[in-house]
C-alpha positions in Angstrom: -4.3 12.5 -2.8 -2.0 10.9 -5.7 0.9 13.5 -6.0 2.2 14.9 -9.5 5.1 13.5 -11.1 7.6 15.5 -12.3 10.0 14.5 -14.8 13.7 16.4 -13.5 16.4 15.1 -15.9 16.7 12.5 -18.6 20.2 11.0 -20.7 20.1 8.6 -23.4 22.9 6.9 -25.0 22.4 5.1 -28.5 23.6 4.0 -31.7 23.5 7.7 -32.8 25.1 8.9 -29.6 23.6 10.9 -26.7 20.1 12.3 -25.8 20.7 15.9 -28.3 22.8 14.1 -31.1 20.0 11.5 -31.3 17.0 13.7 -31.5 19.0 16.0 -34.2 19.5 12.5 -36.0 16.0 11.6 -36.1 14.9 15.2 -37.1 17.0 15.5 -40.0 15.7 11.6 -40.6 18.8 10.1 -40.8 19.6 6.5 -39.5 22.4 4.6 -37.2 22.0 1.5 -38.2 25.1 -0.2 -39.8 25.5 -3.9 -41.1 26.0 -7.1 -39.3 27.8 -10.0 -40.3 28.3 -13.4 -38.2 27.4 -16.9 -37.4 25.1 -16.9 -40.5 23.7 -13.5 -39.6 23.6 -11.0 -42.2 21.5 -7.9 -40.8 21.1 -4.5 -39.3 21.6 -3.3 -35.9 21.8 -0.1 -34.2 25.3 -0.8 -32.2 27.3 1.7 -30.5 30.9 1.8 -31.5 32.5 2.7 -28.4 31.6 -0.5 -27.1 33.6 -2.3 -29.4 32.3 -5.4 -31.5 32.2 -8.3 -28.5 28.5 -8.5 -27.9 27.0 -9.8 -24.6 29.5 -9.5 -22.2 29.5 -7.9 -18.8 32.0 -5.7 -19.6 30.1 -4.2 -22.7 27.3 -4.0 -20.2 29.4 -2.5 -17.6 30.9 0.0 -20.2 27.1 1.4 -21.4 26.4 1.6 -17.8 29.4 3.8 -17.4 28.6 5.9 -20.9 25.0 6.6 -19.8 25.6 7.7 -15.8 28.4 10.1 -17.7 25.6 11.6 -19.7 23.3 11.8 -16.7 23.8 15.3 -15.1 20.5 15.0 -12.6 21.2 16.0 -9.2 19.4 14.3 -6.2 17.9 14.2 -3.0 19.2 10.6 -1.6 16.5 10.6 1.6 13.9 8.8 0.1 15.4 8.0 -3.5 14.4 4.4 -5.6 16.4 2.8 -8.5 14.2 1.2 -10.5 15.9 -0.4 -13.2 14.6 -2.3 -16.9 16.2 -4.8 -18.5 15.7 -8.1 -20.5 18.8 -10.1 -20.8 22.0 -8.6 -19.4 25.2 -9.9 -20.0 23.7 -13.1 -21.7 26.1 -14.5 -23.9 28.7 -15.0 -21.2 26.5 -18.3 -19.4 26.0 -19.8 -23.3 29.5 -19.4 -23.7 31.2 -20.7 -20.4 28.6 -22.4 -17.4 31.7 -21.8 -15.0 31.6 -17.7 -15.5 30.6 -16.2 -12.1 27.5 -14.0 -12.4 28.6 -10.5 -13.6 26.2 -8.4 -15.5 23.2 -11.0 -15.4 19.7 -8.6 -16.0 19.0 -9.4 -12.2 22.5 -7.6 -11.1 21.6 -4.4 -13.2 20.3 -2.5 -10.4 23.6 -3.8 -8.3 26.0 -2.2 -10.8 24.4 1.2 -11.0 23.9 1.7 -7.2 27.9 0.3 -6.8 28.7 3.5 -9.8 26.4 6.0 -7.5 27.8 5.2 -4.5 25.3 4.7 -3.1 23.0 2.6 -1.1 19.1 2.5 -2.6 16.4 0.8 -2.4 16.6 -1.3 -6.0 14.0 -3.2 -7.9 14.1 -4.8 -11.4 11.6 -4.7 -14.0 11.9 -7.5 -17.0 8.6 -7.2 -18.8 10.5 -8.1 -22.7 10.0 -5.2 -24.5 7.9 -3.2 -22.7 9.8 -3.5 -19.5 11.1 0.9 -20.3 7.5 1.6 -20.2 6.6 -0.9 -17.3 9.3 0.7 -14.8 8.3 4.4 -15.1 4.5 3.1 -14.9 5.8 1.9 -11.6 8.3 4.9 -10.8 5.2 7.1 -11.3 3.0 4.7 -9.4 5.6 4.9 -5.9 5.7 8.7 -6.2 2.1 8.8 -6.5 1.3 7.3 -3.5 4.8 8.7 -1.4 6.3 5.5 -1.8 9.3 8.0 -2.9 10.4 11.7 -3.3 12.6 10.8 -6.4 13.2 7.6 -8.8 16.0 7.4 -10.8 14.3 4.8 -13.8 17.5 2.8 -16.2 16.5 1.3 -19.0 19.7 -0.8 -20.3 20.2 -3.6 -22.7 23.1 -5.0 -25.0 23.3 -6.4 -28.6 23.8 -10.2 -28.0 24.4 -13.0 -29.8 21.5 -14.8 -27.5 19.0 -12.4 -28.5 19.9 -11.6 -32.0 19.2 -15.8 -33.0 16.5 -16.1 -31.2 14.7 -13.4 -33.4 16.4 -15.1 -36.7 14.9 -18.0 -35.1 11.5 -16.3 -34.9 12.0 -15.0 -38.8 11.6 -11.6 -37.5 14.8 -9.8 -38.3 14.3 -7.1 -41.3 17.0 -8.1 -44.6 17.8 -4.3 -44.7 17.0 -1.2 -42.4 13.6 -1.9 -40.6 10.7 0.2 -42.3 8.1 0.8 -39.1 4.5 0.8 -40.6 6.0 0.8 -44.1 4.0 -1.3 -46.7 7.2 -3.2 -48.2 8.4 -4.1 -44.2 9.9 -7.6 -43.7 11.0 -7.4 -40.0 12.7 -5.2 -37.1 16.7 -4.3 -36.7 18.1 -4.7 -33.3 19.8 -2.3 -30.7 21.5 -1.3 -27.7 21.7 1.3 -25.7 21.0 2.9 -22.2 18.0 5.6 -21.1 18.0 7.2 -17.9 14.7 9.4 -16.3 14.8 11.0 -13.0 11.4 11.6 -11.1 10.0 13.3 -8.5 7.1 14.1 -6.8 6.2 18.0 -8.0 5.7 19.2 -4.2 9.5 18.4 -3.5 11.0 20.5 -6.3 12.1 24.1 -5.6 9.3 26.8 -7.4 12.1 28.0 -9.7 12.7 24.3 -10.9 9.5 23.1 -11.7 8.8 26.0 -14.8 8.9 24.2 -18.2 9.0 20.4 -16.9 7.8 17.6 -18.7 5.5 15.5 -16.3 4.2 11.8 -16.3 0.0 12.7 -16.2 -1.3 9.4 -16.8 -0.6 5.6 -17.7 -2.1 2.4 -19.0 -1.1 -0.9 -18.3 -2.7 -4.4 -19.8 -1.6 -8.1 -20.8 -3.7 -10.1 -23.1 -1.6 -13.2 -22.2 -2.7 -14.6 -25.7 0.9 -16.1 -27.1 4.4 -16.1 -26.0 5.6 -14.5 -28.9 2.6 -13.1 -30.8 0.8 -9.8 -30.6 -2.8 -10.6 -29.9 -4.3 -10.2 -33.3 -7.8 -7.8 -32.1 -5.2 -5.3 -29.8 -6.9 -6.1 -27.1 -3.7 -5.2 -24.2 -2.4 -2.4 -26.4 -6.3 -1.2 -27.0 -7.2 -1.4 -23.0 -3.6 0.3 -22.2 -4.4 3.0 -24.3 -7.8 3.6 -23.0 -6.5 3.4 -19.6 -3.7 6.2 -20.2 -6.3 9.0 -22.2 -8.9 8.1 -19.8 -11.3 6.2 -22.2 -10.4 9.0 -25.1 -10.7 12.2 -22.9 -7.4 13.3 -22.3 -6.5 15.4 -25.9 -3.3 14.0 -27.5 -1.0 15.7 -29.0 1.0 13.0 -30.8 1.8 9.3 -30.4 5.2 7.8 -30.2 4.6 4.1 -31.3 6.3 0.9 -30.6 6.9 0.4 -34.4 9.1 -2.4 -34.5 8.4 -2.8 -38.4 7.5 -6.7 -38.1 4.4 -7.8 -39.8 3.0 -9.0 -36.3 3.5 -5.8 -34.0 2.8 -3.0 -36.9 -0.7 -4.8 -37.9 -1.6 -4.7 -34.0 -0.5 -1.4 -33.5 -2.4 -0.2 -36.7 -5.7 -2.3 -34.9 -5.5 -0.9 -31.4 -5.0 3.1 -32.6 -8.4 2.1 -35.0 -10.2 1.3 -32.1 -9.6 4.2 -30.3 -9.2 6.9 -32.8 -10.8 5.2 -36.1 -8.9 6.4 -39.2 -8.1 9.7 -37.7 -5.5 9.7 -34.7 -3.3 12.4 -33.7 0.1 12.6 -35.6 2.5 9.5 -35.2 5.8 8.0 -35.4 8.4 5.3 -34.5 11.8 5.5 -34.2 13.4 2.1 -34.2 13.7 2.9 -38.2 17.0 5.3 -36.7 18.4 3.1 -33.6 16.9 0.2 -33.8 14.7 -1.8 -31.1 16.7 -1.5 -27.7 14.1 -4.4 -26.4 13.9 -3.6 -22.3 16.0 0.0 -22.5 13.2 1.4 -25.2 10.8 2.6 -23.6 12.9 4.7 -21.1 14.9 6.1 -24.1 12.0 6.8 -26.1 10.7 8.7 -23.1 13.6 10.8 -23.2 12.8 11.8 -26.9 9.1 12.5 -26.0 10.9 14.9 -23.9 12.5 16.5 -26.5 9.2 16.4 -28.6 7.5 18.2 -26.3 10.2 21.0 -25.8 10.5 21.3 -29.7 6.6 20.5 -30.0 7.1 18.2 -32.7 7.5 14.7 -33.5 10.7 13.9 -35.5 10.2 11.6 -39.0 9.1 7.9 -39.1 12.8 6.9 -40.4 12.6 4.8 -43.1 9.2 4.9 -44.1 8.2 5.5 -47.5 4.5 4.5 -48.7 2.0 4.1 -45.2 0.6 0.8 -44.5 -2.5 3.2 -42.9 -3.2 6.7 -41.4 -1.9 8.9 -44.5 -1.0 12.0 -43.5 -1.1 11.0 -39.7 2.2 9.0 -40.7 4.8 10.7 -42.3 8.7 10.7 -42.9 8.6 14.2 -41.9 8.4 15.9 -38.6 4.8 16.7 -37.6 3.8 19.3 -35.1 2.5 18.8 -32.2 -1.7 19.2 -31.4 -1.4 19.9 -28.0 0.9 20.0 -25.3 0.9 16.7 -24.9 2.6 12.9 -25.8 1.4 9.5 -25.7 3.9 6.9 -26.1 3.2 3.2 -25.8 5.7 -0.3 -26.1 4.5 -3.9 -26.2 6.2 -7.1 -25.4 6.2 -10.8 -25.5 3.7 -12.5 -23.6 0.8 -9.8 -24.2 2.7 -7.2 -21.7 1.6 -3.6 -23.2 2.2 -0.2 -21.2 1.4 3.5 -22.6 2.2 6.7 -20.5 0.8 10.3 -21.3 3.4 13.0 -20.8 2.4 16.8 -20.6 4.3 20.1 -20.3 3.8 22.3 -17.0 
């Protein structure tokens, strides 16, 4: 029999601060995006001031890991604890600037860096599924717990700003000229960000009864890949629609609200709107996106947004979609003001290059 997955603790660090600070900034409709000018780029990013101005280095990545772990107060039993890490490029700029630099902070080394900081020898795995990495990692962790392969799983999503990734999105002409505006009629691209999200999952039967009350759970999940294009999403939204159907048991689960991927690019937002219409027509649950406030944090986004989803469940409402002026679709369901949950559940989804789409249904005990 499948075991229920409980969220024991969560934390994040982003341009807006820690989890509580980020939540307050979102609810106030504020944005932590700042200007970045370098090597022909003039854009806005969600940069963490404490990491300094240098981009893409192992030193910067290590500092972010330390910041994230310092905010994570979760206590765990190490007997059957696993570590699942989500990231895209790691410290991608170092091998570009000097190929003689020994491996330090590469994507496949991040899990080892975290285990070292925890002073623990842990079974580790790394998920690199483009911008859906964080949500895929949470699904993998949930599957491990549900199948009795682990009692607890620490999921960490982390990515830093890098010249390599900025140049890539610039070449795709996907960077916004100013702050990004997800689902807005005048949107013109995305803003990149950086951050770390941490979430400790556990099998409910292993949690002491006095710690089970008022805990968020991961109830259902969905994962699909349309494999339509290496960088563009499927125009028919086939992959995301399939993931949403799985995560809602084909629409049978009540959805209190939706945290959308919401990058602010024409192709992504159009695809998401079509997927939502495939599911709910013109009357979806209340929905929002957070990337107009903190930027798109790539492989960390799914874990960070799941942490914010827990805050939304606790508060009974979702934050505004920062940057939204005139909604491209779903007037009254997309808003630049907070919206109340229709039920104590929240669906969060992310999409990535290669047609990877993932969705999680969270709820309160």
